[in-house]
PyMOL CGO cylinders between C-alpha atoms (Angstrom):
from pymol import cmd
from pymol.cgo import CYLINDER

trace = [
    CYLINDER, 127.91, 37.24, 85.52, 130.88, 39.17, 86.91, 0.3, 1, 1, 1, 1, 1, 1,
    CYLINDER, 130.88, 39.17, 86.91, 132.16, 39.75, 83.38, 0.3, 1, 1, 1, 1, 1, 1,
    CYLINDER, 132.16, 39.75, 83.38, 128.90, 41.50, 82.43, 0.3, 1, 1, 1, 1, 1, 1,
    CYLINDER, 128.90, 41.50, 82.43, 128.90, 43.56, 85.61, 0.3, 1, 1, 1, 1, 1, 1,
    CYLINDER, 128.90, 43.56, 85.61, 132.49, 44.58, 84.95, 0.3, 1, 1, 1, 1, 1, 1,
    CYLINDER, 132.49, 44.58, 84.95, 131.62, 45.57, 81.39, 0.3, 1, 1, 1, 1, 1, 1,
    CYLINDER, 131.62, 45.57, 81.39, 128.74, 47.65, 82.72, 0.3, 1, 1, 1, 1, 1, 1,
    CYLINDER, 128.74, 47.65, 82.72, 131.08, 49.44, 85.11, 0.3, 1, 1, 1, 1, 1, 1,
    CYLINDER, 131.08, 49.44, 85.11, 133.55, 50.07, 82.27, 0.3, 1, 1, 1, 1, 1, 1,
    CYLINDER, 133.55, 50.07, 82.27, 130.70, 51.46, 80.19, 0.3, 1, 1, 1, 1, 1, 1,
    CYLINDER, 130.70, 51.46, 80.19, 129.78, 53.86, 82.98, 0.3, 1, 1, 1, 1, 1, 1,
    CYLINDER, 129.78, 53.86, 82.98, 133.40, 54.89, 83.39, 0.3, 1, 1, 1, 1, 1, 1,
    CYLINDER, 133.40, 54.89, 83.39, 133.66, 55.53, 79.66, 0.3, 1, 1, 1, 1, 1, 1,
    CYLINDER, 133.66, 55.53, 79.66, 130.66, 57.88, 79.87, 0.3, 1, 1, 1, 1, 1, 1,
    CYLINDER, 130.66, 57.88, 79.87, 132.50, 59.98, 82.44, 0.3, 1, 1, 1, 1, 1, 1,
    CYLINDER, 132.50, 59.98, 82.44, 135.67, 60.04, 80.34, 0.3, 1, 1, 1, 1, 1, 1,
    CYLINDER, 135.67, 60.04, 80.34, 133.63, 60.84, 77.22, 0.3, 1, 1, 1, 1, 1, 1,
    CYLINDER, 133.63, 60.84, 77.22, 132.01, 63.80, 78.99, 0.3, 1, 1, 1, 1, 1, 1,
    CYLINDER, 132.01, 63.80, 78.99, 135.41, 65.28, 79.78, 0.3, 1, 1, 1, 1, 1, 1,
    CYLINDER, 135.41, 65.28, 79.78, 136.69, 64.65, 76.25, 0.3, 1, 1, 1, 1, 1, 1,
    CYLINDER, 136.69, 64.65, 76.25, 133.60, 66.09, 74.56, 0.3, 1, 1, 1, 1, 1, 1,
    CYLINDER, 133.60, 66.09, 74.56, 133.68, 69.14, 76.78, 0.3, 1, 1, 1, 1, 1, 1,
    CYLINDER, 133.68, 69.14, 76.78, 137.31, 69.80, 75.91, 0.3, 1, 1, 1, 1, 1, 1,
    CYLINDER, 137.31, 69.80, 75.91, 136.72, 69.14, 72.21, 0.3, 1, 1, 1, 1, 1, 1,
    CYLINDER, 136.72, 69.14, 72.21, 133.72, 71.48, 72.23, 0.3, 1, 1, 1, 1, 1, 1,
    CYLINDER, 133.72, 71.48, 72.23, 135.84, 74.18, 73.84, 0.3, 1, 1, 1, 1, 1, 1,
    CYLINDER, 135.84, 74.18, 73.84, 138.69, 73.65, 71.35, 0.3, 1, 1, 1, 1, 1, 1,
    CYLINDER, 138.69, 73.65, 71.35, 136.31, 73.76, 68.38, 0.3, 1, 1, 1, 1, 1, 1,
    CYLINDER, 136.31, 73.76, 68.38, 134.34, 76.59, 69.98, 0.3, 1, 1, 1, 1, 1, 1,
    CYLINDER, 134.34, 76.59, 69.98, 131.14, 74.63, 69.39, 0.3, 1, 1, 1, 1, 1, 1,
    CYLINDER, 131.14, 74.63, 69.39, 129.55, 71.70, 71.20, 0.3, 1, 1, 1, 1, 1, 1,
    CYLINDER, 129.55, 71.70, 71.20, 127.69, 70.96, 67.97, 0.3, 1, 1, 1, 1, 1, 1,
    CYLINDER, 127.69, 70.96, 67.97, 130.95, 70.54, 66.03, 0.3, 1, 1, 1, 1, 1, 1,
    CYLINDER, 130.95, 70.54, 66.03, 132.32, 68.35, 68.83, 0.3, 1, 1, 1, 1, 1, 1,
    CYLINDER, 132.32, 68.35, 68.83, 129.20, 66.18, 68.60, 0.3, 1, 1, 1, 1, 1, 1,
    CYLINDER, 129.20, 66.18, 68.60, 129.55, 65.85, 64.84, 0.3, 1, 1, 1, 1, 1, 1,
    CYLINDER, 129.55, 65.85, 64.84, 133.21, 64.82, 65.14, 0.3, 1, 1, 1, 1, 1, 1,
    CYLINDER, 133.21, 64.82, 65.14, 132.27, 62.31, 67.84, 0.3, 1, 1, 1, 1, 1, 1,
    CYLINDER, 132.27, 62.31, 67.84, 129.51, 60.78, 65.73, 0.3, 1, 1, 1, 1, 1, 1,
    CYLINDER, 129.51, 60.78, 65.73, 131.67, 60.61, 62.59, 0.3, 1, 1, 1, 1, 1, 1,
    CYLINDER, 131.67, 60.61, 62.59, 134.44, 58.77, 64.45, 0.3, 1, 1, 1, 1, 1, 1,
    CYLINDER, 134.44, 58.77, 64.45, 131.92, 56.48, 66.14, 0.3, 1, 1, 1, 1, 1, 1,
    CYLINDER, 131.92, 56.48, 66.14, 130.20, 55.80, 62.82, 0.3, 1, 1, 1, 1, 1, 1,
    CYLINDER, 130.20, 55.80, 62.82, 133.48, 54.85, 61.14, 0.3, 1, 1, 1, 1, 1, 1,
    CYLINDER, 133.48, 54.85, 61.14, 134.42, 52.53, 64.01, 0.3, 1, 1, 1, 1, 1, 1,
    CYLINDER, 134.42, 52.53, 64.01, 131.01, 50.84, 64.12, 0.3, 1, 1, 1, 1, 1, 1,
    CYLINDER, 131.01, 50.84, 64.12, 130.94, 50.38, 60.33, 0.3, 1, 1, 1, 1, 1, 1,
    CYLINDER, 130.94, 50.38, 60.33, 134.32, 48.67, 60.52, 0.3, 1, 1, 1, 1, 1, 1,
    CYLINDER, 134.32, 48.67, 60.52, 133.15, 46.40, 63.35, 0.3, 1, 1, 1, 1, 1, 1,
    CYLINDER, 133.15, 46.40, 63.35, 129.99, 45.45, 61.44, 0.3, 1, 1, 1, 1, 1, 1,
    CYLINDER, 129.99, 45.45, 61.44, 131.88, 44.76, 58.21, 0.3, 1, 1, 1, 1, 1, 1,
    CYLINDER, 131.88, 44.76, 58.21, 134.51, 42.63, 59.96, 0.3, 1, 1, 1, 1, 1, 1,
    CYLINDER, 134.51, 42.63, 59.96, 132.02, 40.84, 62.20, 0.3, 1, 1, 1, 1, 1, 1,
    CYLINDER, 132.02, 40.84, 62.20, 128.92, 40.48, 60.01, 0.3, 1, 1, 1, 1, 1, 1,
    CYLINDER, 128.92, 40.48, 60.01, 130.49, 41.11, 56.57, 0.3, 1, 1, 1, 1, 1, 1,
    CYLINDER, 130.49, 41.11, 56.57, 127.54, 43.30, 55.59, 0.3, 1, 1, 1, 1, 1, 1,
    CYLINDER, 127.54, 43.30, 55.59, 125.70, 46.52, 56.43, 0.3, 1, 1, 1, 1, 1, 1,
    CYLINDER, 125.70, 46.52, 56.43, 122.35, 45.10, 55.26, 0.3, 1, 1, 1, 1, 1, 1,
    CYLINDER, 122.35, 45.10, 55.26, 119.43, 46.75, 57.08, 0.3, 1, 1, 1, 1, 1, 1,
    CYLINDER, 119.43, 46.75, 57.08, 116.77, 45.33, 54.77, 0.3, 1, 1, 1, 1, 1, 1,
    CYLINDER, 116.77, 45.33, 54.77, 115.34, 42.80, 57.22, 0.3, 1, 1, 1, 1, 1, 1,
    CYLINDER, 115.34, 42.80, 57.22, 114.75, 45.47, 59.88, 0.3, 1, 1, 1, 1, 1, 1,
    CYLINDER, 114.75, 45.47, 59.88, 113.31, 47.93, 57.36, 0.3, 1, 1, 1, 1, 1, 1,
    CYLINDER, 113.31, 47.93, 57.36, 110.97, 45.38, 55.77, 0.3, 1, 1, 1, 1, 1, 1,
    CYLINDER, 110.97, 45.38, 55.77, 109.99, 43.77, 59.07, 0.3, 1, 1, 1, 1, 1, 1,
    CYLINDER, 109.99, 43.77, 59.07, 106.91, 44.59, 61.07, 0.3, 1, 1, 1, 1, 1, 1,
    CYLINDER, 106.91, 44.59, 61.07, 108.75, 46.82, 63.51, 0.3, 1, 1, 1, 1, 1, 1,
    CYLINDER, 108.75, 46.82, 63.51, 107.43, 49.96, 65.18, 0.3, 1, 1, 1, 1, 1, 1,
    CYLINDER, 107.43, 49.96, 65.18, 108.73, 53.23, 63.69, 0.3, 1, 1, 1, 1, 1, 1,
    CYLINDER, 108.73, 53.23, 63.69, 109.82, 54.55, 67.10, 0.3, 1, 1, 1, 1, 1, 1,
    CYLINDER, 109.82, 54.55, 67.10, 112.63, 51.99, 67.29, 0.3, 1, 1, 1, 1, 1, 1,
    CYLINDER, 112.63, 51.99, 67.29, 114.70, 54.15, 64.90, 0.3, 1, 1, 1, 1, 1, 1,
    CYLINDER, 114.70, 54.15, 64.90, 114.66, 57.16, 67.26, 0.3, 1, 1, 1, 1, 1, 1,
    CYLINDER, 114.66, 57.16, 67.26, 117.48, 55.79, 69.45, 0.3, 1, 1, 1, 1, 1, 1,
    CYLINDER, 117.48, 55.79, 69.45, 120.13, 57.38, 67.26, 0.3, 1, 1, 1, 1, 1, 1,
    CYLINDER, 120.13, 57.38, 67.26, 118.45, 60.76, 67.58, 0.3, 1, 1, 1, 1, 1, 1,
    CYLINDER, 118.45, 60.76, 67.58, 118.37, 60.42, 71.34, 0.3, 1, 1, 1, 1, 1, 1,
    CYLINDER, 118.37, 60.42, 71.34, 122.04, 59.42, 71.29, 0.3, 1, 1, 1, 1, 1, 1,
    CYLINDER, 122.04, 59.42, 71.29, 122.82, 62.59, 69.34, 0.3, 1, 1, 1, 1, 1, 1,
    CYLINDER, 122.82, 62.59, 69.34, 120.99, 64.67, 71.94, 0.3, 1, 1, 1, 1, 1, 1,
    CYLINDER, 120.99, 64.67, 71.94, 122.93, 62.98, 74.75, 0.3, 1, 1, 1, 1, 1, 1,
    CYLINDER, 122.93, 62.98, 74.75, 126.29, 63.61, 73.05, 0.3, 1, 1, 1, 1, 1, 1,
    CYLINDER, 126.29, 63.61, 73.05, 125.38, 67.21, 72.21, 0.3, 1, 1, 1, 1, 1, 1,
    CYLINDER, 125.38, 67.21, 72.21, 124.17, 67.99, 75.73, 0.3, 1, 1, 1, 1, 1, 1,
    CYLINDER, 124.17, 67.99, 75.73, 127.24, 66.33, 77.24, 0.3, 1, 1, 1, 1, 1, 1,
    CYLINDER, 127.24, 66.33, 77.24, 129.46, 68.46, 74.98, 0.3, 1, 1, 1, 1, 1, 1,
    CYLINDER, 129.46, 68.46, 74.98, 127.60, 71.58, 76.02, 0.3, 1, 1, 1, 1, 1, 1,
    CYLINDER, 127.60, 71.58, 76.02, 127.12, 70.86, 79.73, 0.3, 1, 1, 1, 1, 1, 1,
    CYLINDER, 127.12, 70.86, 79.73, 130.59, 69.58, 80.59, 0.3, 1, 1, 1, 1, 1, 1,
    CYLINDER, 130.59, 69.58, 80.59, 132.39, 72.95, 80.19, 0.3, 1, 1, 1, 1, 1, 1,
    CYLINDER, 132.39, 72.95, 80.19, 129.49, 74.70, 81.94, 0.3, 1, 1, 1, 1, 1, 1,
    CYLINDER, 129.49, 74.70, 81.94, 129.05, 72.38, 84.93, 0.3, 1, 1, 1, 1, 1, 1,
    CYLINDER, 129.05, 72.38, 84.93, 132.27, 70.38, 85.00, 0.3, 1, 1, 1, 1, 1, 1,
    CYLINDER, 132.27, 70.38, 85.00, 132.64, 66.71, 84.22, 0.3, 1, 1, 1, 1, 1, 1,
    CYLINDER, 132.64, 66.71, 84.22, 131.62, 65.38, 87.63, 0.3, 1, 1, 1, 1, 1, 1,
    CYLINDER, 131.62, 65.38, 87.63, 128.39, 67.34, 87.87, 0.3, 1, 1, 1, 1, 1, 1,
    CYLINDER, 128.39, 67.34, 87.87, 127.55, 66.63, 84.23, 0.3, 1, 1, 1, 1, 1, 1,
    CYLINDER, 127.55, 66.63, 84.23, 127.93, 62.90, 84.80, 0.3, 1, 1, 1, 1, 1, 1,
    CYLINDER, 127.93, 62.90, 84.80, 125.87, 63.16, 87.98, 0.3, 1, 1, 1, 1, 1, 1,
    CYLINDER, 125.87, 63.16, 87.98, 122.94, 64.97, 86.37, 0.3, 1, 1, 1, 1, 1, 1,
    CYLINDER, 122.94, 64.97, 86.37, 123.01, 62.60, 83.39, 0.3, 1, 1, 1, 1, 1, 1,
    CYLINDER, 123.01, 62.60, 83.39, 122.97, 59.66, 85.81, 0.3, 1, 1, 1, 1, 1, 1,
    CYLINDER, 122.97, 59.66, 85.81, 120.02, 61.18, 87.68, 0.3, 1, 1, 1, 1, 1, 1,
    CYLINDER, 120.02, 61.18, 87.68, 118.26, 61.57, 84.34, 0.3, 1, 1, 1, 1, 1, 1,
    CYLINDER, 118.26, 61.57, 84.34, 118.97, 57.93, 83.42, 0.3, 1, 1, 1, 1, 1, 1,
    CYLINDER, 118.97, 57.93, 83.42, 117.63, 56.65, 86.73, 0.3, 1, 1, 1, 1, 1, 1,
    CYLINDER, 117.63, 56.65, 86.73, 114.56, 58.89, 86.52, 0.3, 1, 1, 1, 1, 1, 1,
    CYLINDER, 114.56, 58.89, 86.52, 113.90, 57.86, 82.90, 0.3, 1, 1, 1, 1, 1, 1,
    CYLINDER, 113.90, 57.86, 82.90, 114.27, 54.19, 83.83, 0.3, 1, 1, 1, 1, 1, 1,
    CYLINDER, 114.27, 54.19, 83.83, 111.51, 54.38, 86.43, 0.3, 1, 1, 1, 1, 1, 1,
]
cmd.load_cgo(trace, "trace")
């Protein structure tokens, strides 16, 4: 159980680091949208490699053909909004306040 708690803490810490990095990248590229695109491209490449090495396939057929609700595919869109807003807010508010307001949003949304 402590391993999972520790991984959760590391995940939260990575969100704070990511906010600082995205804010700086957005400033350097003069666009939070460009920073978000770069972030998603790099994340996509990494995740594809993990899937190929772990599962040896990128087959989505079972999920597409299954009796699953259409809204389950929206998670990626919400992730894009989170990354974009983090890229935009971090230079405006600072990393600490950005992480705080995102955390407040997560807690509120989880209620």
